[in-house]
Structures are given as structure tokens and as C-alpha cells.
N, C-alpha and C positions, 0 to 999 in steps of 0.2 A: 131686560132692564128698560124702564121707561126713558123716553127721550130726555126728560128733565126729572131728576130725583129730588123730591121734597124732603129736606133735612131740617129737623128741629134740634138746636144745640142748647142744652140747659147748662147755665153757668158760663156763658160766653165771654164775660168780662174778666175772667181770671186768666192766668198765664197760659194754661193748656188750651182753654177755649179760644183765646186770641190766636194761638198758633194754628188751630184748626180753621178758624174763620178766615185768616189771611190766605190760606191755601184754597179753601172751598170757593171763595169769591173769584178765583182765577179759573175755576173749572166750569166750562159752559154747560155741562150736563148735570151739574149739581148746584142747586140754589138753596142756601141755608136760610131758615127762619131762626129767630132767637127767642128763647124763653128764659129770662133771667132766673136765678135760683129761687128768689123769693119775691122780688118786686123790681120794678123799673128804677134804675138809678142813673147817675150821670153817664156811666159807661154805656148803659143801654141807649141813651139818647145819642151818644157819639157814634155808636154802631148804626143807628138808624140813619145818620147822615151819610153813611157809606152805602146806602141802598138796601140794607137788611131789614126785613119785616120784623119788628120787635113785638113780642107777645108779653103783655104784663099779666102774669099768672102767678097766683100764690099756691105753692105746692102743698100747703096745709089747708087750703080753702076747699070749697065744694068740689067733689070729684067730677061732677058734670062739666064744670068750667074748664078743667084740665082736659077732659075728654074732647070737648068742643074744640079746644085749641090744637089738639093733636090729630083731629079727624083729617084724613087725606094724606097724612105723613107716611113716608116709607121708612125713614131711618130717624131714630132718636138717639142722640149722643149726649151723655151726661158727663160733666167735668166738675160737679159740685164736690166740695170737701166732704170726705166720708164721716168724720167724727161729728156727732151731734146732729146728724141730718138723716137718721134712719127712717123716720116716718115719711119725710119728704121723698126719699128715694123709693120707698115702697109704694107711695101714692103715684109716683111717676110711672113705675112699672105696671101697676094695675090699670092706670088710664091708657097706657100704651097698648096693653093687651086688649082692652075694651075697644080702642080706636082702630084695631086691626093693623098696627104697625108691623112691618115685615122684618125689621131688625132693630134691636136695641143694643147700644154700646154703653154699658154702665161705667161708673167712675172708678177705673183702676189706675192706669197711667203711671205705674211704678215698677218696682223690681219684681222679679220672679221669686215666689216663695210657695211652700206647701200651703194648703188651705187653712190649716190650724196648727197651733203649737209653736210657732216661731215668731210671728209678727201680729201684735194685737190689732193694728189698723187693718191688716189683711183679713183678719177674722170678721171685722165689721163689714168689709166689702163682700166677703163670701156669704154673709147672710142675705145680701141683696141678690147675689148670683144664684144662690140656692132657691130663692123665691121665684126668680125668673124661670128656672128650670122646673120648679113645681107647677107653675101655671102654663108651662110649655110655650113660652114666648121666644121666638127666634132671637138669637143673640150673637154677638162677637165680643170676646174679651180681649182688650188690647193692653198689654204691658210694654213699657218702654225702657226698663232697666233703671239705672241711676241717672238722675239729671246732672249734666255738667254744672248747671247753675247752683246746685246745692251740695256740690262735692269739691269745692275749692279750699285749699289750705291758705292760711295767711303766710306772708313773707315779711321779713324785718322792715322793709321800706314802707309797707302798708299800701303798695300800689294796686293790690287786688281788692282791698277792703271795701271799696264802694260797691262791689258786685256781690259781696258775701252776705247771704241771708242766714245760712247755717253752715259754718265752716267745717272742713275736715280736721278733726282734732287728733285722731289716733292713727297709728300705723301698726298693723299686726306684725309681731316679731316672728311668728311661727308659720304663717300662711301667706301666700301671694296669689290669691285666686283671680281667675279671669272674670271680668265683669262687663256685661253689656251696658253701654252708656248712651245717653241721648242729649243732644242740644235740644232744649224745649222747642226751639223754632223749627226743628225738623219733624216734630210729631205730626203736624198737619199735613206735611208733604207725603207721609206714609198713610195717614188715615184716609186721604182722598182715594187711594188705590184700594185699601182694604175694604171699605164699605160698599164698593161696587163689584166685589169679587165673590162669586158664589162658593169658591173653595174655602172661604173664611167663615161661612155661615155655620153657626153652632160650634165654633172652634175658638181656641185660645191662640193669640198671635203675639209674638215678640217682635216689636219694631224698634230698631236701635240705630245709632249713628256709627258707633265704633266699639270694638272690644279692647279693653285695657286691663292690666293688673294694677293694683294700687301703686306699686313701685314704678311701673311705667308711667302712670299718671304724674307721680311726683317728679320723675325725670323730665317730663315735658315742662313742668313748672320751673324746675331748675334751669333748663336750657333757655326758656323764654324770658325769665326774669333775671338770671344770673345770680339768684339768691337761694338760700337753703330754706325749704318749706318748714314752717313751724308746726310740726306734729310730734306727738309723743309715742314712742314705741311701747306697745303693751302686749302682754302674754294673753293667751286664751283665758287663763284663770282670772287674770285681772279684769278682763272685759266681763266675764261671767259674774264677778263680784259687783261690778258697777251696775250690771243689768239687774241683779237681785235687789240691790238697794233702790234702784229706780222703780222697780215693780212694787216694792213695799210702800214707797212714797205715793205712787199713783193710786194704789188700792186704798190708801188712807183717805183719799179724796177723789173718788171715782168719777165725779161730774166735772172735775177741773180739767179743761181742755189743754191748758198750758202744760200741766204735769203729764197729761197723756201724750202730748207731742214730744216732751223731753224723753219719755220712755221710748217712744217710737224711734227717735234718733239713734239710741243705743241698740235697739232691736234691729234696725236697718243695718247698722255697722256689723253686728254679730252675724247677721244673715248673709250679707254679701261678701264681707271681708274674711270671715272665719269659716262659715259653713259652705261658702261658694254657691249659694242658691241661685245667683243671677248669672251664672255661666250659661253659655249657649248649650252645653252638654246637659245641664240639669233641666233647662227649659224644654229640650226635646224629650227628656225622660218623663217630664210632667205632661207631655202631649202638645206642647206649643208648636205652631208653625213659625218658620223663620222668614222674615220679609226679604232677606237677601237671597234666599232660595226661591221664594215666590216670584220676585221681581228683578233679581239681579242687583249688582252694585249700582248705587245711585250717586253720581258725581256731584249732585246738588246738596248732599248731606255734609254737615260741618264736622271737621276733625277737631279733636280736643286741642291740638296745637293751634289751629286757626282761631279757636274760641279764646284761648289765653292771649294770643297775639292781639286780638281785637280789644280785649280788656286793657292791656298795657298801653295801647294807642288811645285810650280814653273813650272808646266807642261802645263799650259794654252797656247794656240796658238791663236794669234790675227787673225782678219779677213783680211787676205792678201793672195796673190797668192802662197807664199811659204808654205802655209798650206797643199797643196797637197803632198809635199815632207816630211813635218815634222810629220804630224799626219795621219798615215795610220792605219786603224782599220782592 
């Protein structure tokens, strides 16, 4: 491993990118550069003020421009949103290969699911992963389970509402599957170890903060708030019907990103809550390495209990770009 690892992070102004940037800046052997997803924006300028070299590169522009920006880079990490950015991601992979990048981490950062047939958004990601494998570019796939930040239920007082971007609406009445979950702020803490570890090269890795069932998660919310979470119990059949309707709506307007995301929310729930795809057991079945086995228990990772307590105290920070300035650990 070189004394200083040159890292380019694509999409660094988003929540996942910010988590990674915050950690990499603390690592003396890793110095990140930043290539915003499409163009330099205010977030890019803010990051430049923190001493990060900002690369203004259009992923749909000339391939040679991207190749030049990546030349000399050891690791490329992508955190750009998968829907509607297929060509941008393909261009990034091709330029990384041409530039001799020694490891690419494509934009996964979500739950564990089979490559096809369960989650439409995962199928989009798998197209990129397949292209990486086709051109034999070294890779590491990092999934992080369910985000705490997008799996909060509402409570009657509304005290959690300011943190809710996509609420937990349903509770499975038939299954209580174990789910790997992550505080998004913990992602960077684990990525910093994964990208310098030869054991993770050309492997899938599950990096997570805590394992909880849905009922255990709701119990934490009850204990911390003293209120009953506002979720609706549903049977497997009811979820399957909701999913079928959402697929019909999405297929009627396949270019509509909003409808695609609405479908994804139901697909995610069906996958982790009913199928149990994001359990550690299923991850190992699919060939994932477990960060807790690789690196041991990390006391710096955030428990779901601590996360909810923070929100109740009014200290929660929403998933937005000013997170980089507000929540520095």
C-alpha cells in the first residue's frame, strides 16, 4: 500500500459522500480528491474550503477529460444516485479502467438483495457491477443495510418528524426478520478500513452499525419517546398487492423517477421485512464479508437507541448537504 492513497470520491456532496469525506480527512494515509457527480456546485466549493482538491468534471463529457482527472488515482468511490445515471456510471467505470485505477467502489450503499428479481434499483446497480466485472476492473462492493435515517416511524407528538425523509409506514404481521442497519454517519468509518484492506478486493462487504428486527426497532422508539409508533400492520399478501399496484404505476411511466422511488420503497420493505434479505445470514449466503468479523466490534459506531435519543434532544441532522458543516465528529 502506498504511503498516501489517492482517492477520488464521486458524489461527495450527498449524505453518503459526506460521511466518507468526514472520515477520510482524518486518515493521514488517505487523502481524498473530489469529483462532483456532474458539475461543481456550492457544496463542492464548501468542500474545497476544507482542503479537498475539487475536480470539476462532467461525467457525460469527453472521456479523455475524465481519464485525465483520474490518472494517478488508486481508489475511485462512487456515491451518485443510481436511477437515471446509468451512462454517467458506465463512463466513470471505463475511465477508471483506462486510468489504471486499482480499486473502484461503485454506488451501492444499501440493503443486501439478490442481483435480480427483488429490487428494481438493485438491478440498475448490478448493470454497473456486471460492466466492472466484464472489463476486469478491480472492485469492492460495499452495502450497509438499511439506513437509520430512512427507517424512522412517526409518533403522535411529531417529535421525530423533522428527521423523517421516508417514514416507516408498515409492520409485517407475519415476519420479524433480523436486519443489518447503519447510521449513515458510520459508513465512512468503515469505508476507511475497507478500501485499504487486500482481503476486500474483488469482494462484497456488508458494513453495518447494528442488527435489529423491525419489532426491536419499534421497541427502541417506544422506550425513547414514550409513544406508540404510527405504523400499520400488514400481511404478506397485502404488501404483495401494494407492490403489484406500484409496479403497474411505475411501468406506465418508466422515466418518472418519483414513481420509481415510490416503487423502490415498497420493494425495499418487502425485501428486508418479509423476505429477510438483509440479514447477516443471507449476506453470508450471498458471499458477503462481515465488517464485524474483519475488524471486530467498533465502539465508535452509533446504536439505534443513541440515534433516536439524539433526535429527541433536537440534535438530529437531516440528509442534506449542510450535514457536512453541522455534524462533524
